[in-house]
C-alpha positions as CSV (number, residue, x, y, z in Angstrom):
1,M,113.2,107.8,96.4
2,S,110.3,105.4,96.2
3,N,110.7,101.6,96.3
4,Q,109.3,99.1,93.8
5,Y,107.9,95.8,94.8
6,I,106.4,92.8,92.9
7,I,104.0,90.2,94.2
8,G,102.0,87.4,92.6
9,P,100.5,84.0,93.2
10,D,103.2,81.9,91.6
11,R,106.9,82.5,90.9
12,A,106.9,80.6,87.6
13,I,104.0,82.6,86.2
14,M,105.8,85.8,87.4
15,D,109.1,84.7,85.8
16,Q,107.4,84.2,82.4
17,A,105.3,87.4,82.5
18,L,108.4,89.5,83.5
19,R,110.7,88.0,81.0
20,D,108.2,88.8,78.3
21,K,108.5,92.4,79.4
22,G,112.3,92.3,79.1
23,W,112.9,92.1,82.9
24,H,115.8,90.0,84.2
25,T,116.2,88.1,87.5
26,F,118.5,89.7,90.1
27,G,118.7,87.5,93.1
28,R,115.3,87.5,94.7
29,S,114.4,90.6,92.7
30,W,114.1,91.7,89.1
31,L,115.7,94.4,87.1
32,K,113.6,96.4,84.6
33,P,115.2,97.3,81.3
34,D,116.0,100.8,82.7
35,G,118.0,99.2,85.5
36,T,115.4,99.8,88.2
37,E,115.4,97.0,90.9
38,V,111.9,95.6,91.7
39,R,111.9,93.6,95.0
40,Y,110.0,90.4,95.2
41,V,107.7,90.0,98.2
42,Q,106.0,86.7,99.0
43,D,103.8,87.7,101.9
44,V,100.9,90.1,101.4
45,D,100.9,91.2,105.1
46,V,104.7,92.0,104.9
47,L,104.2,94.0,101.7
48,V,101.2,95.9,103.0
49,G,102.9,96.7,106.3
50,G,106.0,98.0,104.5
51,I,104.5,100.2,101.8
52,E,105.0,103.9,101.9
53,P,103.2,106.6,100.0
54,G,104.6,106.8,96.5
55,D,106.0,103.2,96.4
56,T,105.1,101.1,93.3
57,V,103.6,97.6,93.6
58,H,103.5,95.5,90.5
59,V,100.8,92.8,90.9
60,V,101.0,89.7,88.7
61,G,97.8,87.8,88.1
62,H,95.5,90.4,89.7
63,P,94.3,88.3,92.7
64,A,91.3,90.1,94.2
65,N,92.3,89.5,97.8
66,L,95.7,91.1,97.1
67,L,94.3,94.1,95.3
68,A,91.8,94.6,98.2
69,A,94.7,94.4,100.8
70,L,96.6,97.1,98.8
71,E,93.6,99.4,98.5
72,G,94.1,102.6,100.4
73,S,97.9,102.0,100.8
74,A,98.8,105.2,98.8
75,A,101.0,103.0,96.6
76,N,101.0,103.1,92.8
77,I,99.5,99.7,91.8
78,I,100.4,98.3,88.4
79,K,98.7,95.2,87.2
80,V,101.1,93.1,85.1
């Protein structure tokens, strides 16, 4: 089973973007409408170090440095 993560520059911006998509907060994570838990990660280095092939990373705000760090990670990158 693959993991799903989310990262972005600002928690408030992320909250609004995800609520608009029908996601709900779940502790430090979010739940998608289908019930899938998406774990919030604050630190790019921690995220990049923990990604496995097939994992999904939702990126809010599309920061270029973050996208560059994720390049080559074998994760599915979804820009929110």
